[in-house]
C-alpha positions as a Markdown table, in Angstrom:
| # | Residue | x | y | z |
|---|---|---|---|---|
| 1 | Met | -84.8 | 7.8 | 204.4 |
| 2 | Gly | -83.4 | 11.6 | 204.3 |
| 3 | Leu | -80.5 | 13.1 | 202.9 |
| 4 | Gly | -77.2 | 11.3 | 203.8 |
| 5 | Pro | -74.4 | 13.7 | 206.3 |
| 6 | Ile | -73.9 | 16.8 | 204.8 |
| 7 | Glu | -69.8 | 18.4 | 205.1 |
| 8 | Val | -69.2 | 22.0 | 204.2 |
| 9 | Val | -65.5 | 22.0 | 203.4 |
| 10 | Val | -63.4 | 25.4 | 202.6 |
| 11 | Ile | -60.9 | 24.3 | 199.8 |
| 12 | Gly | -58.2 | 27.5 | 199.9 |
| 13 | Phe | -56.3 | 29.2 | 197.0 |
| 14 | Gly | -53.1 | 31.0 | 197.6 |
| 15 | Gln | -54.2 | 33.3 | 194.2 |
| 16 | Asp | -57.7 | 34.8 | 194.5 |
| 17 | Arg | -58.8 | 32.8 | 191.0 |
| 18 | Phe | -60.5 | 29.1 | 190.8 |
| 19 | Asp | -59.1 | 27.6 | 188.0 |
| 20 | Gly | -60.7 | 24.5 | 187.6 |
| 21 | Ser | -57.9 | 21.9 | 188.1 |
| 22 | Ile | -60.1 | 20.4 | 190.8 |
| 23 | Leu | -63.0 | 19.3 | 188.7 |
| 24 | Pro | -61.6 | 15.9 | 187.1 |
| 25 | Glu | -61.1 | 14.3 | 191.2 |
| 26 | Leu | -65.1 | 16.5 | 192.2 |
| 27 | Gln | -66.3 | 14.7 | 189.1 |
| 28 | Arg | -64.9 | 11.3 | 190.1 |
| 29 | Leu | -66.5 | 11.6 | 193.4 |
| 30 | Val | -69.6 | 12.4 | 192.0 |
| 31 | Asp | -70.2 | 10.4 | 189.2 |
| 32 | Ser | -68.4 | 7.2 | 191.6 |
| 33 | Gly | -71.6 | 8.1 | 193.7 |
| 34 | Thr | -69.3 | 8.7 | 197.0 |
| 35 | Ile | -70.6 | 12.6 | 196.9 |
| 36 | Arg | -73.5 | 14.6 | 195.8 |
| 37 | Ile | -72.0 | 18.5 | 195.8 |
| 38 | Val | -75.6 | 20.3 | 196.7 |
| 39 | Asp | -73.8 | 23.7 | 196.9 |
| 40 | Ala | -71.2 | 26.0 | 195.8 |
| 41 | Val | -69.5 | 29.2 | 197.1 |
| 42 | Leu | -66.9 | 31.5 | 195.4 |
| 43 | Ala | -64.6 | 33.8 | 197.7 |
| 44 | Arg | -61.9 | 35.9 | 197.4 |
| 45 | Lys | -60.0 | 38.6 | 199.5 |
| 46 | Asp | -58.4 | 41.4 | 197.9 |
| 47 | Ala | -54.9 | 42.2 | 199.1 |
| 48 | Asp | -56.5 | 44.4 | 201.4 |
| 49 | Gly | -58.5 | 41.9 | 203.6 |
| 50 | Ala | -62.5 | 42.9 | 201.1 |
| 51 | Ala | -64.3 | 40.0 | 200.5 |
| 52 | Thr | -66.2 | 39.3 | 197.6 |
| 53 | Val | -69.0 | 36.4 | 198.0 |
| 54 | Leu | -70.2 | 35.2 | 194.8 |
| 55 | Glu | -73.1 | 31.7 | 194.5 |
| 56 | Ile | -71.4 | 29.5 | 191.3 |
| 57 | Asp | -74.2 | 30.9 | 189.3 |
| 58 | Asp | -72.7 | 34.4 | 189.7 |
| 59 | Ala | -68.7 | 33.4 | 188.9 |
| 60 | Thr | -67.5 | 34.0 | 186.4 |
| 61 | Asp | -64.3 | 32.8 | 186.2 |
| 62 | Asp | -62.8 | 29.7 | 184.0 |
| 63 | Gly | -63.9 | 26.1 | 184.5 |
| 64 | Leu | -66.5 | 26.9 | 186.6 |
| 65 | Asp | -68.7 | 25.5 | 183.7 |
| 66 | Ala | -67.8 | 22.6 | 184.9 |
| 67 | Leu | -68.1 | 23.1 | 188.3 |
| 68 | Arg | -71.7 | 24.3 | 188.2 |
| 69 | Ala | -73.1 | 21.5 | 186.0 |
| 70 | Leu | -72.0 | 19.0 | 189.7 |
| 71 | Val | -74.0 | 21.0 | 191.9 |
| 72 | Ser | -77.6 | 20.2 | 192.7 |
| 73 | Glu | -78.5 | 22.7 | 194.5 |
| 74 | Ile | -80.4 | 22.6 | 197.7 |
| 75 | Asp | -81.1 | 25.8 | 199.4 |
| 76 | Gly | -80.7 | 26.2 | 202.8 |
| 77 | Leu | -78.4 | 24.1 | 204.2 |
| 78 | Ile | -75.6 | 26.5 | 204.3 |
| 79 | Ser | -76.2 | 29.6 | 205.4 |
| 80 | Asp | -75.2 | 33.2 | 204.8 |
| 81 | Asp | -73.9 | 33.3 | 208.7 |
| 82 | Asp | -72.0 | 30.2 | 207.8 |
| 83 | Val | -69.7 | 31.1 | 204.6 |
| 84 | Asp | -68.8 | 34.6 | 206.7 |
| 85 | Glu | -67.7 | 32.9 | 209.1 |
| 86 | Leu | -65.5 | 31.1 | 206.5 |
| 87 | Val | -64.3 | 33.6 | 204.7 |
| 88 | Glu | -63.4 | 36.0 | 207.8 |
| 89 | Glu | -60.8 | 32.9 | 208.3 |
| 90 | Leu | -59.5 | 33.9 | 204.5 |
| 91 | Ala | -56.3 | 34.9 | 204.0 |
| 92 | Pro | -56.1 | 38.7 | 201.7 |
| 93 | Gly | -55.6 | 38.0 | 198.6 |
| 94 | Ser | -56.9 | 34.3 | 198.6 |
| 95 | Ala | -59.3 | 32.1 | 197.1 |
| 96 | Ala | -61.9 | 30.1 | 198.8 |
| 97 | Ala | -64.2 | 27.6 | 197.2 |
| 98 | Ile | -67.1 | 26.6 | 199.6 |
| 99 | Leu | -68.7 | 23.2 | 199.0 |
| 100 | Cys | -71.4 | 21.9 | 200.4 |
| 101 | Phe | -71.8 | 18.0 | 200.1 |
| 102 | Glu | -73.6 | 14.7 | 200.6 |
| 103 | His | -71.9 | 11.6 | 201.3 |
| 104 | Thr | -73.9 | 9.7 | 199.4 |
| 105 | Trp | -71.6 | 6.8 | 200.6 |
| 106 | Val | -73.3 | 6.8 | 203.3 |
| 107 | Val | -77.1 | 6.3 | 202.5 |
| 108 | Pro | -77.3 | 2.4 | 201.9 |
| 109 | Leu | -75.3 | 1.4 | 204.8 |
| 110 | Arg | -77.7 | 3.7 | 207.0 |
| 111 | Asp | -80.7 | 2.0 | 205.0 |
| 112 | Ala | -78.9 | -1.7 | 205.8 |
| 113 | Ile | -79.0 | -1.0 | 209.1 |
| 114 | Ser | -82.6 | 0.8 | 209.8 |
| 115 | Ala | -83.4 | -2.9 | 208.3 |
| 116 | Ala | -81.7 | -4.7 | 210.6 |
| 117 | Gly | -83.1 | -2.9 | 213.2 |
| 118 | Gly | -80.5 | -0.3 | 214.5 |
| 119 | Gln | -80.4 | 3.3 | 213.7 |
| 120 | Leu | -77.4 | 4.8 | 212.8 |
| 121 | Leu | -77.1 | 7.5 | 215.7 |
| 122 | Asp | -73.7 | 10.0 | 214.7 |
| 123 | Thr | -71.3 | 10.9 | 212.1 |
| 124 | Met | -68.1 | 12.5 | 213.2 |
| 125 | Arg | -65.7 | 13.9 | 211.3 |
| 126 | Ile | -62.0 | 14.1 | 212.2 |
| 127 | Pro | -60.1 | 16.1 | 209.8 |
| 128 | Gly | -56.8 | 14.6 | 208.5 |
| 129 | Pro | -54.1 | 16.9 | 209.9 |
| 130 | Val | -56.2 | 16.7 | 213.2 |
| 131 | Ala | -55.8 | 12.6 | 213.4 |
| 132 | Asp | -51.7 | 12.9 | 212.3 |
| 133 | Asp | -51.1 | 14.9 | 215.0 |
| 134 | Val | -53.2 | 12.2 | 217.4 |
| 135 | Leu | -51.1 | 9.2 | 214.8 |
| 136 | Ala | -47.3 | 11.6 | 216.3 |
| 137 | Ala | -48.4 | 12.0 | 219.8 |
| 138 | Val | -48.9 | 8.3 | 220.3 |
| 139 | Ala | -45.8 | 7.4 | 218.5 |
| 140 | Ala | -43.6 | 9.5 | 220.5 |
| 141 | Leu | -45.0 | 8.3 | 223.7 |
| 142 | Asp | -44.3 | 4.9 | 222.5 |
| 143 | Asn | -41.1 | 5.6 | 221.6 |
| 144 | Gln | -40.2 | 7.0 | 225.3 |
| 145 | Asp | -41.0 | 3.5 | 226.7 |
């Protein structure tokens, strides 16, 4: 029936390199069938703000062999313009891993909905910090009563 929902996440690092320390958790998510990483791009900004963007196959940082092994490359899901826009937001002297992944956990649910005659119409992602802010604002209103 096709892919599950696709999401692009940008993981920033204060130093200008990727050390691989998040790989065990990414491996767990892939192994459990929660996500499938379909693209990965690494980006750096030097102290002067000059950006370097590397496809995962071209990067040489420590720990990247394990990340490369997790990526099931599907071309065309994230454009160069998307990457440029995301990299523009990086602070000078920092790095980021831009990961495009499929929410594979949704696929069986979507298929069950379809088999029941329904249709998964949309998915929406609300970032955790936004949800935290909303809940804090609701709690503040409740405390005013």
